[in-house]
Residue, then its C-alpha position, 0 to 999 in steps of 0.5 A: x500500500x502506498x504511503x502519503x510520501x509515495x503519493x507526494x513523490x508520484x505527483x511531484x515527479x509526474x509534473x513537467x514543472x518539477x524540474x524547475x522546482x528542484x533547481x530552486x529549492x532544497x527543503x519543502x514542507x507539506x502540511x496535512x491535517x494529520x502530520x507533515x512531509x519534508x521533501x529534500x531536493x538536490x537543487x540548492x544542496x551542496x552536492x559535495x557535502x550531500x552524502x545521502x544524495x551520493x549514496x542514492x546515485x544523484x549526481x549533478x547530472x541527475x537531480x530530483x528528490x533526495x528523501x522524504x521525511x514524515x513527521x507527526x507535526x510540523x512544529x519542530x520541522x524547518x523548511x524553506x517554504x510550507x505548503x498546506x493541502x488536503x490529503x484526499x485531494x492529493x490522492x485524487x490528483x495522483x490517481x486521475x489528475x484532478x486538481x486540488x481545490x485548496x492550496x496555501x503557502x506559509x513562509x519559511x520558518x528557517x529564515x530563508x526566502x525563495x523566489x516568489x515564482x516558486x509558489x507559482x511552480x507549486x501551483x502548476x504542479x498541484x493545481x494543473x489547469x488541465x492535462x497537457x495545458x501549459x500557458x505560453x507565458x510560462x516559457x519565460x517566466x517559469x521555465x527559463x526563469x526556473x532554469x536560470x535561477x530567476x535571474x532577470x533577463x534582457x531581450x537582445x534581439x527580436x522580431x515582433x512580427x514572428x514573435x521570436x526573441x533572444x533573451x540573455x541571462x547574465x552569469x546564469x550557468x557556472x559563471x557563463x551568460x546564457x542566450x536562448x531563443x523564445x518563439x520557435x516552439x510557439x504553437x501557431x508554427x507548423x511542425x518540423x522533423x522533431x518527433x516524440x513517441x509519447x509527447x505532443x510537439x509544440x511549433x517547430x519543437x525546439x529552442x536554441x541556446x548558447x553559453x558564453x563568457x561575459x566578454x564573448x560577444x561573438x557567441x552571442x552574435x552567432x546565436x542571433x545569426x542562427x536564429x535569424x537563419x531559421x526565422x527567415x525560412x532557411x532551414x531548421x537546426x536539429x540535435x545531431x547536426x553540425x553548423x559550419x562557417x564556410x569562410x574558415x574560422x569565425x573571426x576572432x575565434x578558433x572555432x569554425x562551427x557548432x555541434x547541436x546536442x541536448x544540454x547536460x544538466x538541463x531538461x531535454x524537453x520543456x512544456x510549452x502551450x499544449x505540447x513540448x519542445x527540445x532545448x538544442x545547445x550550440x557548442x563551438x568546434x574547431x576545424x579539426x574537431x569538425x573534421x571528426x564530426x563529418x567522419x563520425x558524428x557530433x556525439x564523438x566530439x561531444x563525449x570528448x568535450x565531456x571528458x575534458x570537462x567542457x559541459x555545454x560550452x567550449x571557449x571560442x579561443x582554445x586548442x582542439x581536444x583531439 
């Protein structure tokens, strides 16, 4: 027989919004009429010190629930945020997807303050609008916000006519700036070759992302250029492809193109409108690396990048890894 903790885990992990919750909270308390549950998440925990997470096989590339602890009372339990809901409604949500009708929040009793959007993410998890319905505005507010710690973004390029924009999130990932498109997954766009066996694809089915050091303006310009390339109807950019700079190296860099792969430490799919979209990361490659890509595939070089601790990014000025 399932325990209340089991039911809570099922609801949390079954929501596409959960991946944006665990990146921004580490201790969430759930209070019921009879007792409470304390959910420990990997997102804000120092992983080097988190021996329990290590024992469970949860690495920085495998986030989620570390543990759920059950208590008879919340009186002596500390959490970053408290969520109050009805246990029977929680069970109904886990069985048939019926949204809970009452959900309330209480501030931290341990002196921590989470971003206000965390409450909205929790509302999306426990009070879903309807099956497979995700407001389009959530893409920037909750999805991108959740991925990048709710850093305030800026629009660095846009085409209002096609409702396509490129956002910058400064120092959003390991000190790197994140540049990401918003618009290729708009539901009014025709489908592309992006497919999924069990997910409906929204629009073209992808968004593009590139990471760069704060002074690497060239990479920002490259993402804008490739976004315009797609926006102008010249073709799509899919995982497993490579992009080549025909004139040789991109000016002021040692790279001559990009490989397109799913990002590490980020979700492969994000919820958009009534479907999903992939995140495609562009990683710079040298001419030598590009030659190997042409002979074999992009994942050969991607694996070598990983072995060299180049995660989702390579410097625009560097030696080849081969």
